[in-house]
N, CA, C and O of each residue as an XYZ file, in Angstrom:
584
protein
N      32.930    -33.191     67.619
C      33.562    -31.950     67.912
C      34.556    -31.491     67.175
O      35.302    -32.196     66.496
N      34.618    -29.993     67.308
C      35.320    -29.752     66.253
C      36.818    -29.927     66.551
O      37.318    -29.847     67.673
N      37.571    -30.214     65.230
C      38.954    -30.400     65.530
C      40.244    -28.970     66.105
O      40.222    -27.773     65.819
N      41.044    -29.599     66.805
C      41.935    -28.410     67.341
C      42.353    -27.410     66.581
O      42.657    -26.288     66.986
N      42.386    -27.976     64.957
C      43.248    -27.038     64.563
C      42.111    -26.673     63.750
O      42.375    -27.099     62.625
N      40.963    -26.096     63.733
C      39.368    -25.472     63.623
C      39.652    -24.065     63.113
O      39.724    -23.185     63.970
N      39.853    -23.675     61.616
C      39.704    -22.370     61.357
C      38.548    -21.806     61.969
O      37.359    -22.124     61.947
N      39.190    -20.884     62.525
C      37.604    -19.488     63.095
C      37.648    -19.831     64.759
O      36.880    -19.211     65.495
N      38.610    -20.878     65.342
C      37.859    -21.293     66.908
C      39.145    -20.525     67.920
O      40.284    -20.947     67.722
N      39.007    -19.711     68.699
C      37.253    -20.236     69.135
C      36.730    -18.668     68.493
O      37.233    -17.703     67.918
N      35.584    -19.052     68.928
C      34.194    -18.370     67.967
C      33.392    -17.719     69.055
O      32.876    -18.491     69.864
N      33.199    -16.440     69.215
C      31.909    -15.650     70.038
C      31.203    -15.591     69.318
O      31.519    -15.310     68.162
N      29.941    -15.827     69.679
C      28.753    -14.731     69.406
C      27.994    -14.249     70.390
O      27.592    -14.993     71.284
N      27.643    -12.684     70.344
C      27.193    -11.922     71.204
C      26.077    -11.215     70.649
O      26.128    -10.963     69.445
N      24.963    -10.809     71.387
C      23.772     -9.827     71.126
C      24.051     -8.689     70.933
O      24.710     -8.109     71.797
N      23.670     -8.033     69.816
C      23.722     -7.089     69.524
C      23.112     -5.916     69.434
O      23.557     -4.768     69.415
N      21.698     -6.485     69.365
C      20.577     -5.215     69.532
C      20.381     -5.053     71.131
O      19.905     -4.001     71.557
N      20.746     -6.086     72.010
C      20.222     -5.805     73.247
C      21.787     -5.456     73.876
O      21.999     -5.576     75.082
N      22.483     -5.165     73.251
C      23.931     -4.116     73.574
C      23.424     -2.580     72.773
O      23.396     -1.474     73.312
N      23.184     -2.795     71.850
C      22.340     -1.308     71.665
C      21.821     -0.356     71.989
O      22.077      0.848     72.014
N      20.679     -1.286     72.367
C      19.607     -0.886     73.499
C      20.053     -0.477     74.594
O      20.081      0.647     75.094
N      20.368     -1.367     74.907
C      20.773     -1.131     76.695
C      21.610      0.154     76.644
O      21.301      1.013     77.470
N      22.771      0.460     75.679
C      23.750      1.812     75.825
C      22.626      2.727     75.764
O      22.229      3.413     76.705
N      22.026      2.682     74.315
C      21.134      4.020     73.527
C      20.216      4.220     74.712
O      20.096      5.371     75.133
N      19.532      3.207     75.320
C      18.440      3.719     76.486
C      18.627      3.910     77.684
O      17.979      4.667     78.406
N      19.388      3.342     77.934
C      20.373      3.717     79.345
C      20.663      5.349     79.761
O      20.425      6.165     80.651
N      21.521      5.174     78.129
C      22.343      6.773     78.406
C      21.208      8.254     78.284
O      21.354      9.451     78.530
N      20.209      7.506     77.836
C      18.804      8.295     77.364
C      18.398      8.556     78.991
O      18.344      9.725     79.370
N      18.170      7.679     79.760
C      17.659      7.564     80.778
C      18.483      7.879     82.057
O      17.973      7.883     83.178
N      19.907      8.166     81.789
C      20.816      9.352     82.963
C      20.334     10.475     82.236
O      19.566     11.108     82.961
N      20.480     11.086     80.905
C      20.303     11.954     80.562
C      19.049     12.821     80.938
O      19.212     14.030     81.104
N      17.945     12.323     81.065
C      16.528     12.663     81.249
C      16.575     12.731     82.324
O      16.203     13.768     82.872
N      16.942     11.903     82.888
C      16.576     12.029     85.089
C      18.031     13.255     85.570
O      17.837     13.782     86.665
N      18.839     13.516     85.133
C      20.158     14.236     85.261
C      19.264     15.673     84.779
O      19.144     16.574     85.609
N      18.773     15.791     83.672
C      17.908     16.744     83.248
C      16.765     17.468     84.093
O      16.585     18.649     84.390
N      16.017     16.217     84.380
C      14.800     16.728     85.186
C      15.543     17.156     86.363
O      15.182     18.305     86.619
N      16.439     16.743     87.214
C      17.027     16.963     88.646
C      17.496     18.450     88.552
O      17.245     19.247     89.456
N      18.347     18.877     87.165
C      18.926     20.058     87.532
C      17.804     21.261     86.810
O      18.036     22.469     86.821
N      17.129     20.914     86.478
C      15.704     21.846     86.319
C      15.054     21.594     87.745
O      13.902     21.932     87.473
N      15.040     21.456     88.250
C      14.408     21.581     89.938
C      15.183     22.789     90.470
O      16.387     22.949     90.265
N      14.304     23.738     91.262
C      15.180     24.624     92.293
C      15.366     24.160     93.126
O      14.921     23.069     93.481
N      16.489     25.255     93.997
C      17.380     24.773     94.645
C      16.323     24.002     96.248
O      16.760     23.120     96.988
N      14.804     24.747     96.388
C      13.642     24.374     97.279
C      13.335     23.049     96.731
O      13.442     22.111     97.521
N      13.045     22.846     95.766
C      12.404     21.140     95.507
C      13.380     20.510     95.744
O      13.247     19.983     96.849
N      14.723     20.170     95.091
C      15.730     19.464     95.371
C      15.909     18.933     97.097
O      15.921     17.786     97.542
N      16.032     20.215     97.795
C      16.370     20.259     98.985
C      15.012     19.480     99.805
O      15.183     19.086    100.959
N      13.714     19.302     99.138
C      12.949     18.460    100.238
C      12.536     16.582     99.795
O      11.541     15.874     99.944
N      13.839     16.390     99.242
C      14.580     14.509     98.796
C      14.908     14.754    100.223
O      15.500     15.665    100.803
N      14.312     13.605    100.622
C      15.105     12.894    101.859
C      15.899     11.946    100.987
O      15.829     11.575     99.815
N      17.159     11.555    102.659
C      17.807     10.408    102.016
C      17.655      9.592    101.453
O      18.339      9.226    100.497
N      16.305      8.867    102.088
C      16.091      7.842    101.799
C      15.406      7.871    100.346
O      15.195      6.796     99.784
N      15.072      9.022     99.757
C      14.258      8.824     98.714
C      15.565      8.857     97.341
O      15.543      8.119     96.356
N      16.604      9.897     97.639
C      17.571      9.768     97.095
C      18.270      8.575     96.588
O      18.525      8.222     95.436
N      18.573      7.923     97.988
C      18.933      6.556     98.076
C      18.363      5.183     97.383
O      18.872      4.065     97.316
N      16.732      5.845     96.744
C      16.064      4.765     96.220
C      15.722      5.079     94.792
O      15.111      4.347     94.013
N      16.286      6.474     94.531
C      16.690      6.735     92.900
C      18.092      5.725     92.424
O      18.189      4.959     91.465
N      19.062      6.055     93.463
C      20.213      5.337     93.303
C      20.274      4.309     93.473
O      21.302      3.981     92.880
N      19.782      3.300     93.995
C      19.259      1.813     94.238
C      18.439      1.762     93.101
O      18.159      0.569     93.223
N      17.773      2.136     91.998
C      16.915      2.130     91.111
C      17.848      2.066     89.929
O      18.073      1.019     89.322
N      18.244      2.932     89.707
C      19.695      2.698     88.875
C      20.754      1.971     88.809
O      21.353      1.411     87.891
N      20.896      2.062     89.918
C      22.209      0.821     89.473
C      21.235     -0.592     89.589
O      22.036     -1.393     90.071
N      20.002     -1.290     89.416
C      19.425     -2.399     89.476
C      19.198     -2.199     87.837
O      19.274     -3.195     87.118
N      18.967     -1.125     87.367
C      18.747     -0.854     85.760
C      19.672     -1.528     85.481
O      19.548     -2.737     85.283
N      21.338     -0.602     85.368
C      22.216     -0.914     84.928
C      22.519     -2.315     85.168
O      22.887     -2.796     84.096
N      22.532     -3.483     86.408
C      23.159     -4.935     86.485
C      22.281     -5.523     85.498
O      22.857     -6.267     84.704
N      21.127     -5.392     85.353
C      19.968     -5.917     84.447
C      20.742     -5.524     82.750
O      20.749     -6.263     81.766
N      21.073     -4.741     82.822
C      21.412     -4.239     81.277
C      22.767     -4.973     81.008
O      22.934     -5.603     79.963
N      23.648     -4.888     81.888
C      25.096     -4.985     82.295
C      24.691     -6.795     81.806
O      25.320     -7.295     80.874
N      23.737     -7.514     82.462
C      23.804     -8.962     82.572
C      23.590     -9.571     81.361
O      24.178    -10.620     81.095
N      22.622     -8.916     80.383
C      22.094     -8.837     79.091
C      23.255     -9.088     78.259
O      23.698     -9.877     77.424
N      23.616     -7.695     79.098
C      25.016     -7.424     77.338
C      26.076     -8.098     77.238
O      26.782     -7.986     76.236
N      26.522     -9.261     78.662
C      27.488     -9.822     78.746
C      27.373    -11.314     78.335
O      28.281    -12.095     78.052
N      26.025    -11.517     78.373
C      25.652    -12.939     77.768
C      26.471    -13.122     76.581
O      26.606    -12.218     75.757
N      26.998    -14.212     76.472
C      27.494    -14.976     74.750
C      27.649    -16.528     75.027
O      27.475    -17.324     75.950
N      28.031    -16.512     73.850
C      28.337    -18.389     73.372
C      30.177    -18.462     73.080
O      30.820    -17.797     72.268
N      30.438    -19.001     73.584
C      32.026    -19.234     72.804
C      32.056    -20.630     72.341
O      31.791    -21.560     73.103
N      32.426    -20.822     70.893
C      32.613    -22.200     70.972
C      34.396    -22.409     71.009
O      35.073    -21.947     70.091
N      34.882    -22.977     71.900
C      36.282    -23.512     71.862
C      36.758    -24.993     71.094
O      35.900    -25.866     70.966
N      37.701    -25.155     70.757
C      38.372    -26.055     70.346
C      37.523    -27.270     71.424
O      36.444    -27.780     71.121
N      38.017    -27.462     72.249
C      37.833    -28.539     73.358
C      36.021    -28.417     73.923
O      35.173    -29.306     73.990
N      35.948    -27.220     74.193
C      33.672    -26.925     74.624
C      33.409    -25.885     74.202
O      34.065    -25.273     73.359
N      32.188    -25.451     74.841
C      31.212    -24.493     74.492
C      31.105    -23.769     75.730
O      30.995    -24.542     76.681
N      31.100    -22.762     75.992
C      30.751    -21.806     77.151
C      29.970    -21.146     76.614
O      30.029    -20.423     75.619
N      28.835    -21.528     77.626
C      27.282    -20.513     77.572
C      27.311    -19.501     78.652
O      27.471    -19.983     79.773
N      27.177    -18.012     78.574
C      27.335    -17.525     79.764
C      25.841    -16.556     79.304
O      25.447    -15.889     78.348
N      25.398    -16.956     80.561
C      23.737    -16.426     80.448
C      23.687    -15.890     81.936
O      23.708    -16.471     83.021
N      23.578    -13.916     81.395
C      23.422    -12.893     82.624
C      25.039    -12.955     83.218
O      26.095    -12.550     82.731
N      24.737    -13.612     84.420
C      25.935    -13.812     85.786
C      26.616    -15.215     86.149
O      27.452    -15.519     87.000
N      25.871    -16.021     85.083
C      26.322    -17.372     85.444
C      27.050    -18.057     83.895
O      26.579    -17.683     82.821
N      27.991    -18.875     83.925
C      28.406    -19.570     83.123
C      28.293    -20.797     83.097
O      28.149    -21.333     84.196
N      28.311    -21.558     82.043
C      27.880    -23.427     81.980
C      29.148    -23.651     80.695
O      29.177    -23.115     79.587
N      30.161    -24.655     81.316
C      30.726    -24.567     80.331
C      30.184    -26.742     80.000
O      29.648    -27.538     80.772
N      30.642    -26.902     78.660
C      29.632    -28.114     77.767
C      30.926    -28.445     77.323
O      31.858    -27.657     77.163
N      30.925    -29.869     77.102
C      32.304    -30.819     76.609
C      31.130    -30.471     75.280
O      29.952    -30.121     75.355
N      32.004    -30.732     74.085
C      31.349    -30.596     72.799
C      30.245    -32.313     72.693
O      29.130    -32.432     72.184
N      30.851    -33.081     73.176
C      29.981    -34.654     73.816
C      28.724    -34.369     74.168
O      27.765    -34.781     73.515
N      28.592    -33.537     75.377
C      27.342    -33.148     76.019
C      25.958    -32.059     75.035
O      24.781    -31.883     75.348
N      26.738    -31.519     73.821
C      25.150    -30.725     73.265
C      25.338    -31.353     72.182
O      26.349    -31.558     71.511
N      23.842    -31.756     72.028
C      23.239    -32.892     71.166
C      22.846    -31.627     69.624
O      23.252    -31.572     68.463
N      22.067    -30.960     70.291
C      21.884    -29.798     69.409
C      21.522    -28.748     69.325
O      21.219    -28.477     70.487
N      21.230    -27.508     68.461
C      20.629    -26.004     68.370
C      19.384    -26.014     68.185
O      18.832    -27.007     67.709
N      18.614    -24.743     68.579
C      17.161    -24.632     67.534
C      16.966    -23.174     68.054
O      17.361    -22.622     69.081
N      16.288    -22.776     67.089
C      16.023    -21.097     67.482
C      14.847    -21.399     66.734
O      15.018    -21.509     65.520
N      13.673    -21.562     67.183
C      11.941    -21.540     66.522
C      11.556    -20.093     66.244
O      11.630    -19.163     67.048
N      11.083    -20.039     64.831
C      10.626    -18.475     64.500
C      10.114    -17.803     66.086
O       9.555    -18.347     67.039
N      10.552    -16.489     65.882
C      10.190    -15.930     67.625
C       9.809    -16.340     68.671
O       8.859    -16.145     69.429
N      11.317    -17.383     68.588
C      11.708    -17.550     70.101
C      12.940    -16.441     70.631
O      13.684    -15.906     69.809
N      13.005    -16.278     71.550
C      13.599    -15.142     72.392
C      15.090    -15.149     72.165
O      15.681    -14.081     72.006
N      15.793    -16.428     72.140
C      17.096    -17.026     71.896
C      17.235    -18.342     71.350
O      16.355    -19.116     70.974
N      18.258    -18.450     71.363
C      18.962    -20.462     70.906
C      18.552    -20.985     71.676
O      18.408    -20.375     72.736
N      18.068    -22.601     71.584
C      18.142    -23.420     72.820
C      18.990    -24.524     72.581
O      18.621    -25.261     71.667
N      20.029    -24.826     73.166
C      20.732    -26.326     73.492
C      20.417    -27.390     73.910
O      20.593    -27.671     75.096
N      20.068    -27.938     73.349
C      19.620    -29.799     73.581
C      20.853    -30.664     74.340
O      21.745    -31.162     73.654
N      20.841    -30.766     75.382
C      22.107    -31.422     76.077
C      21.878    -32.782     76.016
O      20.759    -33.141     75.648
N      22.695    -33.603     76.298
C      23.022    -35.118     76.203
C      21.997    -35.742     77.102
O      21.117    -36.487     76.670
N      22.158    -35.360     78.583
C      21.164    -35.647     79.667
C      19.607    -35.753     79.445
O      18.839    -36.278     80.252
N      19.240    -35.180     78.236
C      17.695    -34.566     77.965
C      17.712    -33.403     78.468
O      16.573    -32.937     78.499
N      18.526    -32.686     78.899
C      17.815    -31.123     79.351
C      17.755    -30.330     78.225
O      17.811    -30.878     77.125
N      17.598    -28.516     78.356
C      18.196    -27.622     77.390
C      18.831    -26.506     78.444
O      18.692    -26.226     79.635
N      19.604    -26.036     77.317
C      19.998    -24.729     77.859
C      19.383    -23.498     77.257
O      19.498    -23.532     76.032
N      18.705    -22.309     77.740
C      18.893    -21.411     76.808
C      20.501    -20.778     76.700
O      21.280    -20.803     77.652
N      20.808    -20.249     75.441
C      22.118    -19.797     75.394
C      21.607    -18.163     74.634
O      21.454    -17.952     73.430
N      21.418    -17.143     75.811
C      21.595    -16.096     75.718
C      21.967    -15.035     74.874
O      21.328    -14.006     74.653
N      23.460    -15.500     74.256
C      23.948    -15.112     73.385
C      23.612    -14.664     72.143
O      23.903    -13.592     71.614
N      22.748    -15.905     71.575
C      21.982    -15.906     70.538
C      20.766    -15.002     70.450
O      19.697    -15.603     70.345
N      20.715    -13.674     70.472
C      19.114    -13.398     70.684
C      18.474    -13.454     69.125
O      18.925    -13.020     68.064
N      17.266    -14.153     69.433
C      16.357    -13.926     68.187
C      15.741    -12.295     67.431
O      15.274    -12.194     66.297
N      15.876    -11.429     68.195
C      16.178     -9.942     67.938
C      16.817     -9.546     66.772
O      16.405     -8.863     65.835
N      18.247    -10.259     67.040
C      18.939     -9.983     65.759
C      18.859    -10.232     64.666
O      19.463     -9.644     63.768
N      17.901    -11.387     64.502
C      17.479    -11.926     62.876
C      18.246    -12.345     62.274
O      18.918    -13.070     63.009
N      18.772    -12.356     60.895
C      19.557    -12.931     60.072
C      20.732    -13.201     60.901
O      20.810    -14.384     61.235
N      21.662    -12.446     61.326
C      22.404    -12.883     62.394
C      22.196    -13.706     63.447
O      23.062    -14.578     63.375
N      21.583    -13.867     64.279
C      21.426    -14.971     64.749
C      20.886    -15.923     64.464
O      20.849    -16.827     65.298
N      20.193    -16.115     63.047
C      20.024    -17.428     62.477
C      21.818    -17.981     61.820
O      22.294    -19.086     62.078
N      22.442    -17.038     61.079
C      23.829    -17.195     60.709
C      24.574    -17.695     61.485
O      25.522    -18.394     61.129
N      24.207    -17.361     63.032
C      24.511    -17.765     64.474
C      24.721    -19.662     64.603
O      25.607    -20.507     64.731
N      22.965    -19.515     64.439
C      22.843    -20.883     64.748
C      22.865    -21.976     64.125
O      22.846    -23.079     64.670
N      22.919    -21.703     62.535
C      23.617    -22.596     61.428
C      24.800    -22.991     61.655
O      25.189    -24.157     61.600
N      25.481    -21.960     61.943
C      27.179    -21.853     62.283
C      27.519    -22.928     63.385
O      28.261    -23.895     63.212
N      26.862    -22.604     64.531
C      26.869    -23.447     65.945
C      26.446    -24.467     65.671
O      27.024    -25.317     66.348
N      25.196    -25.208     64.555
C      25.086    -26.412     64.334
C      25.775    -27.049     63.672
O      25.671    -28.275     63.715
N      26.872    -26.322     62.695
C      27.452    -27.283     62.150
C      29.005    -27.622     63.120
O      29.795    -28.563     63.045
N      28.988    -26.703     63.785
C      30.218    -27.438     64.761
C      29.683    -27.913     65.402
O      30.594    -28.719     65.594
N      28.559    -28.423     66.362
C      27.944    -29.343     66.895
C      27.764    -30.653     65.874
O      27.585    -31.742     66.421
N      27.790    -30.616     64.900
C      27.657    -32.057     64.113
C      28.998    -32.330     63.673
O      29.014    -33.386     63.039
N      30.118    -31.795     63.763
C      31.650    -32.365     63.552
C      31.747    -33.201     64.519
O      32.787    -33.839     64.682
């Protein structure tokens, strides 16, 4: 368990690649859809029903909510606890509850082993971030071992 005076705490890890991809591809999707819509002539736009327009808006909101859930994922190491936010769910663990952290090669994200024998994904440390993710796992492992 980290000491209350541990320098650098609280420490937060967030996925970089997922956030960048969500912003870039989400922005491109909006631009392409807007360009396609405005390239239609007035007669073509008028043929879209309210249900069809609502479906497009619904799918856009669904895409945004999934991207936002991935982007808000994080792992926060505080002096008294470890907070894991995966999408829209938050899990608080006392340091004694967390036994280990690992991320095997090719794994999508880090996994916490808990004292009760279960495991919890930590989507705030994404394997796609490469060396940044490996360094985060080493740093978190050091905090768990204290």
